[in-house]
C-alpha positions as CSV (number, residue, x, y, z in Angstrom):
1,M,115.3,200.6,221.8
2,S,117.9,202.2,219.6
3,N,121.2,200.5,219.0
4,S,123.0,203.9,219.5
5,G,124.4,202.7,222.8
6,R,126.4,199.9,221.1
7,L,129.9,201.4,220.9
8,T,133.3,199.9,220.6
9,D,135.7,202.3,222.3
10,P,138.2,201.0,224.8
11,S,137.1,200.7,228.4
12,Y,139.7,203.1,229.9
13,E,138.5,206.7,229.4
14,L,141.4,209.2,229.4
15,I,139.9,212.4,230.8
16,D,141.4,215.4,229.0
17,E,143.4,217.2,231.6
18,Q,143.4,221.0,231.6
19,H,146.4,222.3,233.4
20,E,144.6,225.4,234.6
21,C,141.8,223.4,236.1
22,S,141.9,220.8,238.9
23,V,138.1,220.2,238.6
24,L,136.6,219.5,235.2
25,Y,133.0,220.1,234.2
26,R,131.4,218.5,231.1
27,E,128.0,218.0,229.6
28,H,126.9,215.4,227.0
29,G,123.8,214.0,225.5
30,F,122.6,210.6,224.3
31,P,123.8,208.9,222.1
32,H,127.4,209.9,222.8
33,S,130.8,208.2,222.6
34,L,131.1,208.1,226.4
35,V,127.9,206.0,226.7
36,R,129.7,202.6,227.2
37,W,130.9,200.4,230.0
38,H,134.1,202.2,231.0
39,Y,136.2,203.3,233.9
40,H,138.8,206.0,234.6
41,R,141.2,207.0,237.4
42,E,139.2,210.1,238.3
43,Y,136.2,210.5,240.6
44,E,133.0,211.3,238.7
45,L,129.9,213.0,239.9
46,H,127.1,212.3,237.4
47,L,123.7,214.0,237.3
48,I,121.0,212.9,234.8
49,T,118.8,215.8,233.6
50,E,117.0,214.1,230.6
51,S,115.7,210.6,229.9
52,S,115.3,207.4,231.9
53,G,117.0,204.0,231.5
54,K,119.3,201.5,233.1
55,V,122.4,202.3,235.2
56,F,125.3,199.9,235.8
57,V,127.9,200.6,238.5
58,G,130.3,197.8,239.2
59,D,127.9,194.8,239.8
60,Y,124.9,197.1,240.5
61,I,121.9,197.3,238.1
62,G,119.2,199.9,238.6
63,T,116.9,202.4,236.9
64,F,117.6,206.1,236.5
65,Y,115.4,209.2,235.9
66,P,116.1,212.9,235.7
67,G,117.6,213.9,239.1
68,H,119.6,210.7,239.4
69,L,122.9,211.8,241.2
70,V,125.8,209.3,241.6
71,L,129.4,209.7,242.7
72,V,131.6,207.0,241.2
73,G,135.1,206.3,242.5
74,P,138.3,205.7,240.5
75,N,138.5,202.5,238.4
76,L,134.9,201.6,239.1
77,P,133.2,200.5,235.8
78,H,129.9,202.3,235.0
79,N,127.4,203.1,232.3
80,W,124.1,204.8,231.8
81,I,121.9,203.5,228.9
82,S,118.9,205.6,228.1
83,H,115.6,204.1,226.9
84,A,115.3,205.7,223.4
85,E,113.2,205.1,220.3
86,E,115.0,204.6,217.0
87,G,116.6,207.9,216.2
88,Q,115.6,209.6,219.5
89,Q,118.2,211.9,221.0
90,F,118.6,213.6,224.4
91,P,121.1,216.5,223.7
92,N,121.5,217.6,227.4
93,R,121.3,214.3,229.3
94,D,124.3,214.5,231.6
95,K,126.1,217.0,233.8
96,V,129.5,215.6,234.9
97,V,132.1,216.8,237.4
98,T,135.5,214.9,237.5
99,F,138.4,215.3,239.8
100,N,141.3,213.1,240.8
101,D,142.5,211.7,244.1
102,E,145.8,213.7,243.9
103,L,143.7,216.9,244.3
104,V,142.2,215.8,247.5
105,Q,145.3,214.2,249.0
106,S,147.4,217.3,248.2
107,A,144.8,219.6,249.6
108,K,144.7,217.6,252.9
109,Q,148.4,218.5,253.4
110,V,147.5,222.2,253.5
111,F,143.8,222.3,254.6
112,P,142.8,220.0,257.5
113,E,139.2,220.8,256.6
114,M,139.5,218.5,253.6
115,E,139.6,215.5,256.0
116,S,135.8,215.9,256.3
117,L,135.6,214.4,252.7
118,S,137.4,211.2,253.6
119,N,134.4,209.1,254.4
120,L,132.5,210.3,251.3
121,L,135.4,209.4,249.0
122,E,135.9,206.0,250.7
123,R,132.2,205.1,250.1
124,A,132.5,206.4,246.5
125,Q,134.8,203.4,245.7
126,F,131.6,201.4,245.4
127,G,129.4,204.2,243.9
128,I,127.0,206.3,245.9
129,E,123.5,207.3,244.8
130,F,122.1,210.4,246.6
131,F,118.4,211.1,247.4
132,G,116.3,214.0,248.5
133,D,114.7,216.7,246.4
134,Q,116.4,219.6,248.1
135,L,119.8,218.0,247.9
136,I,119.4,217.1,244.2
137,E,118.1,220.6,243.4
138,R,121.0,222.3,245.3
139,A,123.6,220.0,243.6
140,H,122.0,220.8,240.2
141,E,122.3,224.5,240.9
142,L,125.9,224.3,242.0
143,M,126.8,222.2,238.9
144,N,125.1,224.8,236.7
145,Q,127.2,227.5,238.4
146,M,130.4,225.5,237.9
147,S,129.6,225.2,234.1
148,E,130.0,229.0,233.8
149,A,132.8,229.4,236.3
150,S,136.6,229.0,236.2
151,G,139.6,229.4,238.4
152,L,139.0,229.8,242.1
153,T,135.3,230.4,241.6
154,R,134.9,226.9,240.2
155,L,137.1,225.4,242.9
156,S,135.1,227.1,245.7
157,L,131.8,225.8,244.1
158,F,133.3,222.3,244.0
159,L,134.2,222.4,247.7
160,I,130.7,223.5,248.6
161,L,129.2,220.7,246.5
162,M,131.5,218.1,248.1
163,E,130.6,219.3,251.6
164,L,126.9,219.1,250.6
165,L,127.4,215.4,249.6
166,A,129.6,214.6,252.6
167,K,126.8,215.7,254.9
168,A,124.0,213.9,253.0
169,D,122.2,211.3,255.1
170,K,120.0,209.9,252.3
171,Y,122.2,207.8,250.1
172,K,122.7,204.2,248.9
173,I,126.0,202.3,248.3
174,L,125.6,200.7,244.9
175,S,128.2,198.1,244.1
176,S,129.8,195.2,246.0
177,N,133.4,194.2,245.2
178,N,132.4,190.9,243.4
179,Y,133.8,191.8,240.0
180,L,137.3,192.0,238.6
181,L,138.3,194.9,236.3
182,V,138.3,193.8,232.7
183,T,140.9,195.5,230.6
184,G,141.9,195.4,226.9
185,E,140.2,196.9,223.9
186,K,138.9,193.7,222.5
187,N,137.5,192.5,225.8
188,I,135.7,195.7,226.4
189,Q,134.3,195.8,222.9
190,R,132.8,192.4,223.5
191,L,131.5,193.4,226.9
192,N,129.8,196.5,225.6
193,L,128.2,194.5,222.8
194,A,127.0,191.9,225.2
195,V,125.5,194.3,227.7
196,N,123.8,196.4,225.1
197,Y,122.4,193.3,223.4
198,I,121.0,192.0,226.7
199,V,119.5,195.4,227.6
200,E,117.7,195.4,224.2
201,H,116.4,191.8,224.5
202,Y,116.0,190.9,228.2
203,A,112.2,191.2,228.0
204,R,112.1,188.0,225.9
205,N,113.8,184.6,226.4
206,V,117.4,185.8,225.6
207,T,119.9,183.0,226.2
208,L,123.6,182.9,227.1
209,E,124.3,181.0,223.9
210,E,122.6,183.7,221.8
211,V,124.6,186.5,223.4
212,A,127.9,184.5,223.2
213,E,127.3,184.0,219.4
214,H,126.5,187.7,219.1
215,V,129.9,188.6,220.5
216,S,131.8,185.8,218.7
217,M,132.7,183.8,221.8
218,K,132.2,180.2,222.8
219,P,129.4,179.9,225.5
220,T,131.6,178.4,228.2
221,Y,134.3,181.0,227.8
222,F,131.7,183.8,227.6
223,S,130.0,182.6,230.8
224,K,133.3,182.9,232.7
225,F,134.2,186.2,231.0
226,F,130.8,187.8,231.7
227,R,130.8,186.8,235.4
228,Q,134.3,188.2,235.9
229,A,133.4,191.5,234.1
230,T,130.0,192.2,235.8
231,G,130.3,190.3,239.1
232,R,127.1,188.3,238.2
233,R,126.3,185.1,236.4
234,F,124.5,185.7,233.1
235,I,121.1,184.6,234.4
236,E,121.6,186.8,237.5
237,F,122.3,189.8,235.3
238,V,119.2,189.2,233.2
239,T,117.0,188.6,236.2
240,S,118.2,191.8,237.8
241,L,117.3,193.7,234.7
242,R,113.9,192.1,234.7
243,I,113.3,192.9,238.4
244,S,114.4,196.5,237.8
245,K,111.9,196.8,235.0
246,A,109.2,195.3,237.1
247,C,109.9,197.8,239.9
248,E,109.7,200.6,237.4
249,L,106.3,199.4,236.1
250,L,105.0,198.8,239.6
251,S,106.0,202.3,240.7
252,N,104.8,204.2,237.6
253,S,101.8,202.4,236.2
254,E,98.6,200.8,237.3
255,K,99.0,197.8,235.1
256,P,98.0,194.4,236.6
257,I,100.8,192.5,238.2
258,T,100.3,189.6,235.8
259,D,100.9,191.9,232.8
260,I,104.0,193.4,234.5
261,C,105.3,189.9,235.0
262,F,105.3,189.1,231.3
263,E,106.3,192.6,230.1
264,A,109.4,192.5,232.3
265,G,110.4,189.2,230.7
266,F,109.3,186.5,233.2
267,N,107.5,183.5,231.7
268,N,105.1,182.7,234.6
269,I,103.7,184.5,237.7
270,S,105.0,182.0,240.3
271,N,108.6,182.4,239.1
272,F,108.2,186.2,239.0
273,N,106.9,186.3,242.6
274,R,109.7,184.0,243.8
275,R,112.4,186.1,242.1
276,F,110.9,189.4,243.2
277,I,110.7,188.3,246.8
278,A,114.3,187.1,246.8
279,A,115.5,190.4,245.4
280,K,113.3,192.9,247.3
281,N,112.2,190.9,250.4
282,M,108.6,191.7,249.7
283,T,105.9,190.8,247.2
284,P,105.3,192.8,244.0
285,S,102.0,194.0,245.5
286,D,103.6,195.1,248.7
287,Y,106.3,196.9,246.7
288,R,103.7,198.8,244.8
289,K,101.9,199.7,248.0
290,E,105.1,200.9,249.6
291,T,106.1,203.1,246.7
292,F,102.6,204.6,246.5
293,E,102.8,205.4,250.2
294,R,106.2,207.0,249.9
295,A,105.0,209.1,247.0
296,S,102.0,210.2,249.0
297,E,104.2,211.3,251.9
298,R,106.4,213.3,249.5
299,W,103.4,215.1,248.1
300,S,102.0,215.8,251.5
301,H,105.3,217.3,252.8
302,A,105.6,219.3,249.6
303,S,102.2,220.8,250.0
């Protein structure tokens, strides 16, 4: 994996405000200065259009692919790190819509219809991932239209998009509230270095002491710091990455489960099975069977 995700910008992202726009639209690729563990006061709707990799929202760890659509609330840390070979770039990876809470609250005073978004925005405090081919396709279409629009046209498209998401019935809440927001440029530099290093090396026996040394911290202090910042103990974070990788391989390959065990970073099959069942409430073979059946259902409905 490329080291291009290893960046040292502060955690707080100041969104460039445009006084003539209450809803901002941006696109960026990978690598990019925004690919880091960060937060901001705005809501962010984030659509992946290129690449796959690992997504972090609060204390949630998962895998993303093109079509990955997530709404993140204010001050909720997040990051998307693409799997990339050395020097590989994805110039059009993200479509992003940002808006602040003042827009919504002010609009509620004038337009009672805005109250229909309240539940959606409350859930967004923990991050929401949306599912469904038709919903993702429609959201993608609306975001494309927003990229070319301005003024009232962009605002009207935004409201249509928000109503679409508010009515969605296929979604997943991503984060718990087990983490505390880490602030300060030096702390966030270290956290970004740690997370990126772990993502690069979790498939082997990476240790807390090794990562602590990498970010120039004593192991005991790093352990406490990392748990506060991510909501997980170090070993829980690494195990979650490995389980996520195993799920990816089970869903998208026919590799033997024993091979997947070692490729994901587990050192023996019994430990792998135990950890997988604890995380997914099913065995790896049952998980593979279930994902295959779901894929077959989608294909049958599509045809």
